[in-house]
N, C-alpha and C positions, 0 to 999 in steps of 0.2 A: 516375479518374487519382490515379497516386502523385505528392503533392506535396514534393519534395524542400529541405532550408533546409540552407544551408553558414554556418558562423560558425565566427569565431576562429582566428587564426593566433599562431604560435609554434615553436619551435624544439626540435628532439628529436634524440637521440643512436640514433633507431632505425634499422637500414639496413636499406631501403627491397630488397623484390623489384624484379623487372626493371621498369620501367615508373613505378613506384612514388616519387612525390615525396618528400623528405628528413624531410618531417613527419606523422609517426603517426597517423592519424584514428581513435577513438571516435565508432561510429556508433548510433543507437538507432531503434527502432521504435516507435512510441509505442500505448497500450490503443485500445479505444474511447472519445470522449467527446474525444484528442488532448487537446493543451494548452490551459490555460485553464479543467481542472475544479476548481482549488483543493483538489485531493486527488492522488488518487495518480499522475496522471501529472507536473501540478506540480512534485511534490516528485522525479522521477525526472529533470526536465528540471533542476532546481536541482544536483543532481548531474553531468549532463552539463557544466553551465556551470564548476562547482568546478575539473571536471578538465580544461574549458579553462584558465583560469583561473590554477591552480597547477602545472598538469603540462605544461603550455605545447603540448597535442594538440589538435588540428584535431577538430572535431564535426561529424555529419551526423545531421538525423534526418528520418523519414517519419511524416505524418502520417495516422492512417487513414481511411479514405473508407466511409461508412454503419457497419456492422455490424463492419467489420473485416476483411472474408472475403478482403483481399489482404494479410494478415500475411503468408503466405507467401512470392508473387513482395517483398513489401517485404522480409524478410531475404535472400531470394536476390540480389535487386538489389545491397543492401549488401554481402554477401560476397563478388560478386564485381568490384567493384571494388580493385583493389592495395593502395590506398594506405589501406584499413581494414582494422585488425588485432583491433580485438575490438568485438562487436556484442552489445546489450543489448535483449532484446524484454521491455514491460512489463507484465507480467499475466500469470495462469495459461490463459488463452488462446492463449498460444505455445507452452506446454507442448510439444504433440506435433509441431508445425511446427518446433521450434527443434534439437530432437533429431535429425530427420531430415537438418537443413539440416545441423549440424553434422557428421553421418555422412558428407555430403556433402563438406565441407570441411573437412577435415582440419588443414588449413594457417592456418585464422583461429580466434578464441580467442571463445566465444559466453558470455551471463550470460542467464539467465530469471529476471525477479522475480516472486515468486509462486509457482515453480515446481510444477507437479502433477507428481509421479513418481506411476506405476504399482508396484503390489508386485512384485517381482522385476525391475525393471527393471535394465538396465545401463547407468547414464549416460555418454555417451560422453565420453574423457578429456580432452575440448577444450570442454567443458560446465561451466558451475558453474551452480547450481539454484540461488537466493537465496532463502530463506523467511526469516520473522519469528517471533516468537511469538504470534501474533494470537488465538490462542486464553487464551493466558496474560491478554496484555494487557486483551482483551473482559472478563477474569474480574474485573480490578481495575475496568474500568468497572461491571461489574455491583456489586461492593460498594460504590462512589460510591453508585450510583444507590439501593442498596439500603437505605443509612444515611440518602439524604439525602431520599428520596421523601415527601412529607406525604398523599398522595391511598394507598399501599399499592399501586399498580397503573403499571406503567413500560413502554415499547413497546420493540422493536426491527425495526429496517426493513431488510430488506438488498435490494440490487440483484439481478443475476441468482443464484436458486436455484442452487448448486453447493455443493461439497464444501466449499470453503474458506468462502465466505460462511457456511453452516452452522458452520463453528468458531466466529464470530464469535458468533454468535445464543447458541452451547450454553456458551461462555464466558461469557457474559453474563449467561445465564441462572443458571448455577450459582452465579457469584459474590453476584449479588442475594438469591440463597435461603440462601446458605451466612452470609449476617451479617442475614439479615430472612428467616426461613422463612414467615412470612404474607406476603411481597409476592405480587402476581401478574404473570405476565411476560405481553403481548401481543405476538405475532410477524408481520410479513405481509414478502413479496417481491415487488418491484417488475415482476421476469418470467424467462423462463426462457430467455435468449438475450443475446446482450453488449449489445443495444442497453436492456437492464434499467438500465446504467448511466448513462444520456443522457437519461434522462426525470425532468425536477425536478417537471413537472407531474404525472406521477405518484406523486412522492415526499411533493410536496404535500399530494395527496388521501389519501393512504394514514395521512399524518402527522396532518392535521386529524381525520381517521375516528377513532385514538386516542385525540389529546388529548379527543375530544366523549366517549369513553367512561369518562375520567375519569383518565387516564394524564398524567402530570405533568411525565416525562423522558422524552425516546425517543432511544434510541441509534441511531442510523443507520449501514451500511458499503455505501453507495449509490454511490461517485464521483461523479460529476456530479449525480444523481439526490436526492445528497444536501440539495443545496443547495436543494430544494424543501421538504424537513424542516424545514430552518434556518428557513425564510421561514414556514413554518406554526408553529414554535414561537415567532417573533419575534412573530405575529400573534394568538397565542391567550395570550400571556403567560405562555408556558410554557418548559420547559427541553429543550436538546436534547445530547447528545454527540456530538463529530463524530470524523475517523477519519482515520487515516494523516498527517493534517498538524495542526498546531493552528490550527483555524479561530475561534477568539474573534473575528477581527476581524470578519467574514461580519455578526452579528450580538451586541455588544458588551452584556455583562448576560443574553443569552439561551442562551451557551454555558456549559454547566457546566463541562465538562472536555472534550477530543480525546484518543484513543489514537494516540499518533503509532507511526511506523514510520517511522526512518530514512530511508529511501528514497537519501536523496542520499547520506546517509553513504556508505553501502553501494557504492553506484555509484563513489563516490570511491575507496573503497578496493580495489572489485576490477579499479579502472583502474590504480591505483598500484600493485598486486600485479602487474597484466598488464608495466607497465613494468619493475620490479626483474625481469622472470622468477620471478614466486613466484607464477603463476596456478593457484587451487585449483580444478582440474576433477576432473569424472568423479564426484562428488557434488555432495552438497546441503549446503550452508554456510550454519549458522543464525547469523541473528543477533537476539539475546533481549533479556529485561528483565535480564540481567547487559549493563554498558556502557549500559544505556539505549538499545539500537536498538530495543527495543521500550518503551513507556512512555505516561503518562500526563501530562497538563498541568496543574500547579499551580504558581499563581504569582501575582503581585500583583492581577493582573487577574481571576483567578476567588475569587481566597482568601476574599471575601465571599461568593461560593455555597458554598464548601465548606468546615463545619465544621473545628477545627483538630484534633478526636477523629478525623472520619472520618478526618482526612489522616494523621495517625500511626496510624492502626489497618489501614488503606491500604498503607502505608510497610511495616508488619508483615508484611501477607500477601503482598506484592512481595517482603520477602527469605526468608519461607519457602520462595515458592515456586523463587528461587533455589538456596537449598541444600537443595532434594528433600524439605524437611518437609512439604508440601502439594504433591499432585498432583492434577493433572488427571481427571476420568473418564475 
């Protein structure tokens, strides 16, 4: 069953279609794992809440069931609601379905976070593909790991093996080896389907294996499965690099840094543009290192884990990437 939640009331100047209320509604369908993953979905929900609180819109969201096979039906349900003007699909697994639904409902606007475009694809004019510079952010994480490792062995654990998650792995490996050519990077994936993002027990198992081999830092890009990686770091007194959100609160003292994607800001910005009549559809919109939409965490809580020299060097690398002086392979 689809579980739908409504929240938030406010005022809107949007002129409703027949049968609609005077308040515009922004809808969202979550990726596998749903709210409470302390990562990807929770970041998207923060953006939805911010849109409600700052823009005066209503919000409606649908949690996934199982491996999220009902995502097409959930998108269609929101698109058929006359009050809903903008609909978000959270995650790369929505890409094909949301493009088809956007064609079917040309009077609605759609946005897909981590949109996976196909070569030669013509993205519908009412669809915004939202992507982040995850490979570049992962490159910075790799540089930090390469400079901070004491064993010379670091690990990567991804959720669902896919082109997007492989970008995280590739960026991490490239960054680590650029600053430390002698470092060894070992990698593992939890699975081949969407459920790979909802298996913290498997994440912990893989992490314990990598730590046992001598890795002292593991970068996880695994959604809710990454919670198991964090727990393994705590149990073995090693370090972990979080993803999507600042995850230092999950294990204070064991989270070296987190590669953050400002999914909340991207959701809010897209909703704000829609309300202003400035929706940017028909293309992929990149939220990157410039403006720190894609970034890494360095603050008072982890400054004792990251050497000042490491931070200075990584900031220089970040600027080189922004200005095109350093390019990913």
